[in-house]
N, C-alpha and C positions, 0 to 999 in steps of 0.2 A: 504493500500500500504506500501511497504518497500522503504527506500532510501538507495541505494548502495553507500557507502561513497567513496570507492577508496582511492587514496593517500591523505594524510593529510599534507597540507602546503608544498608541493613539487613543486618548480617552474619548468616550462617547462615539466610537467608530460606528456603532450600530445605527446611529441616526443617518449616517451616509448611506447605509444599505437600505434603510427605510425610504430615503430619497430616491434610490434606484428602483425601488418597488413602485413608486409613483410614476417614475419615468416609463417603466414597463407597462403600467396600466394605460397611460396615454398612448404609448406606441401601439399596443394591441387595438385599442379603440380607433385610433386615427387610421391605421393601415387597413383594418377591417372595414371601416367606413368608406375609404377610397375604393377598395376592391368591390364592395357592394354597389357603389355608384357606377363604376365601370361596367359591372355585370348587368345592372338594371337599365342603364341609359343606352339606347340603341345608337345614338349619335357618337358614342365613344367606342363602338365596336370597330376599331381601326387598328392598323399595324402599330402605330405609335403607342396606343393605349394597351396593347398586349404587353409591351415593354414596361409601361408604367405599372400595370397590374403585377407583373413579375417582380418589379422593384419593391412594391408594397409587400408582396408575399415573402421575398427574401429578407426584408427588414424585420418583419414580424417573426419569421423563423429564426433569424440570427439572434434577436433579443431573447426568444424563447429558449434557445440553446444555452444562453449565457446567464441571464438574470435569475430565473427560478432556482437553478443549481447553486448560484452564488448566495442567494438568500437562505437556502437550506443549510449551506455550509456555515455561514457566519452569524445568522440570526438564531439558528437552532443548534449551532456548534457541532455539526457533522463534518468536520474538516478532514477526516481520513477518507481517502478514496482509493478504490482498487486500481491496479495497473490498467486492466482492460477498460474499466469505466472511464478512467482518466483519458485514455487514447480516443475513446468514442466521443467524449465531450469535446476534445480538441478538434477532431475531424469536423464535427458539425458547426462549431463556432467559426473555424477558418473557412469551411466550404461556403457558408452563407454570406460571410463577409466578402469573400472573393466574388460571389454572384452579384453582390451590390456593386462592386467595382466594374465588372464586365457589363452589367445592365446599364450603368451610366455611359459606358463606351457605346453601347448599341443605341442609346438615345442621342448621343452626339452624331452618330451615323445618320439617324433619322433627320436631325436638323440640317446636316450637310446636304442631304438629298433634297430636302424641302426648299432650301434657299438657293443652292447652286444649280439644281435641275428641277425646277418647279413643275414643268410640263410632264416630266416622267415620274413624279413623286408617287402618284397613286398606282402606277404599274410596277414600281420597284418596291416600295414599302407597303406590302400587303400583310394580312394576318398570317398567311401561310409562310411568308419569308421570315417574319419575326418569330414565329413558332419554331422554325428551323434553326434560326440563330440561337434561340434559348436552349434548344436541344443540344446543339454543339457545345454551348457554354457549360451545361450540366455534365455532359460526357467528359469534357476536358477537366473540369474542376474536380469531379469525383475521382478520376484517374490520378490526377496530380496529388491530391491530398491523401489518397489511399497509399501512394508511395511515400509521401512525406511522413505520415504517421506510422506506416509499416516499418520504415527504417529504424524507428525508435526501439523496436522489439529486438534488434541485434545488440543493443547496449546492455552493459552490466552495471548494476547500481549496488556497489559494495560499501558505500559510505553513507552520507546523509541522504535522506529521502524527503527533506523539507523543501517544498517548492516556494520560492520567494515571489509569489504572484497571487492574484485573486481567482485564478482559474488554471486549468492545465495548459499552460502556455508552452510553446515549443522550445524556445531558447532556455528558460530556466530549468527545464527537464533534462535536455541533452547535456547541459553543463554539470549535472549531478553525476554523470556516468564516470566510471573509472577505466574504461577502455577507449579506443580511438573513436572520436566522434566527428572527424573531419568531413565525412560524407553528410552528416546532419547539418553541419555548419554551412556547407555548400548549398544544400537544399533550402536552408533558411534564407540565404542570400538570393538564391534563384527565385524563391517565392516573392520576396520584396521587389526584385528587379522586374520579373516577368509579369506579376499579377497586380502590382501597384504602380510602379514607375512607367512601364510600357503602355498600359491603358491611358494614363495621364498624358504621356507624350503624344499619343494618337489623338486624344481629345483636343490638346493644344493645337496640333496640326490642322484638325478639322475646323476649329474656330479661326485659325489663320486664313484658311481658304474661304470661310464664310465672310470674314472681314474684308477680304479683297473684293468679293462680289458686292457687299454692301456699299463700299466706297464708289462703286460704279453706278449705283442707283442715283438718278438725277433728283427725284423729288424727295424732300425730307420726310414727308408723311409716309411714303412707302418704305423708306429706310427705317423709320421709327417703328412702324408696324412689324417689319421683319425682325428687328432687334428684340421687340417685345416677346416674340415667340421663343426666344432663347434664354430670357432672364431666369425663368424658373429652373431650367436645367443647369445654367451656370452657377446658381446659388447652391444647388444640390452637389455639384462638383466641388465647389469651394468648401462646403461644410464637411464633405467626406474626406477629401484628399489633404487639405491644409493641416488639420490636426495630426494625421498619420505621418506626414512628412516632417512636421515640426518635432514630433516625439522621437522619430528615428534620428534626425539631425542632432537633437539635444543629447540623445543617448550616446551618439558617436563622438561628440565634441566635449561633453562634460560628464562627470560621474553623478548620475541621478540617483537619489536615495530610493529605497524600496517603496516608501509611502508615497512620495511624489510620483513615481512611476505608475503605481496602482491607480492613483487619481487620474493621471493623464490618459492612461490606456483605457480605463473603464469609461471615462467620459467620451473618449474618441469612438468607442464601440457602441455606446448606448444613446448618445444624443442625436446623431444623424438619422437613425431609424425613427426617432420620435418627431423630428422636425420635418422630414421629407413630406409626409402627407399634409402637414399644415401649409408648407410652401406651395405644394401643388394645388391645394384648395384655394388659397388666397391669390396666387399669381397666374392661374390659368383660367381664362374666360370660359372655355368650353366646359370645364369641370364645375365652375360656379353656376353656369346656366343649367347644367344637368341637375345639380342639387336643387335649384329653384323649381325646375320642372317636376 
């Protein structure tokens, strides 16, 4: 078994976990609400909203994989977890977090086609196309994290089994091993580069292409209207990627204490799924009109 340490010498830490339980409640309600609206409103039965529905589903499942287990461990003091259960929890937390990243990339592709190739948009971005993209994402993500988690089974843990995190995180666990973990280190770096940095770079490239097209639009009204369709997605990208990159840069440049790291990572993983449905509701005219209907 592993012992998930959580906060070290922090008085009243349980209040923070109560706060996360409220975040989880809002996340489940908000994303369930968005999924219901998309399901019930026929005007939203388009390729774009297949991706939005998938983002809401991934957000809700990602929070469900993380927060209930976290509350059980620290509010009810069940901090010992078996090796198999720990790896299962790690797989689902990482898998759904990765799906959030890849879904934001698919929405960037949707905006790229809508603005750069408007006449071909409805023939390219169909429900079938988006479902195919989501299927490829699931296949890739499941295969990648099955390998990432599976490689931990080759490690030996002959010393401490205290995990200095708030869940079964990959890096704190492979660092406890007493045999060669170079393959796990490589997979961790590949995970960050391939599944976080690469999608972000592709999103930036797509918006660079969109910006070039927008500058060619003569009328300010048309340009503003086109830009408005991108604002909700840009907000989601900023909320998801900026905290993750900030945490990793801070960890690389300075020595972050366990408590600060737990707060940073937990907020990074729990706040975007809560905020995403709120942003889509307030910033997207189609969704607002569907709610009114």
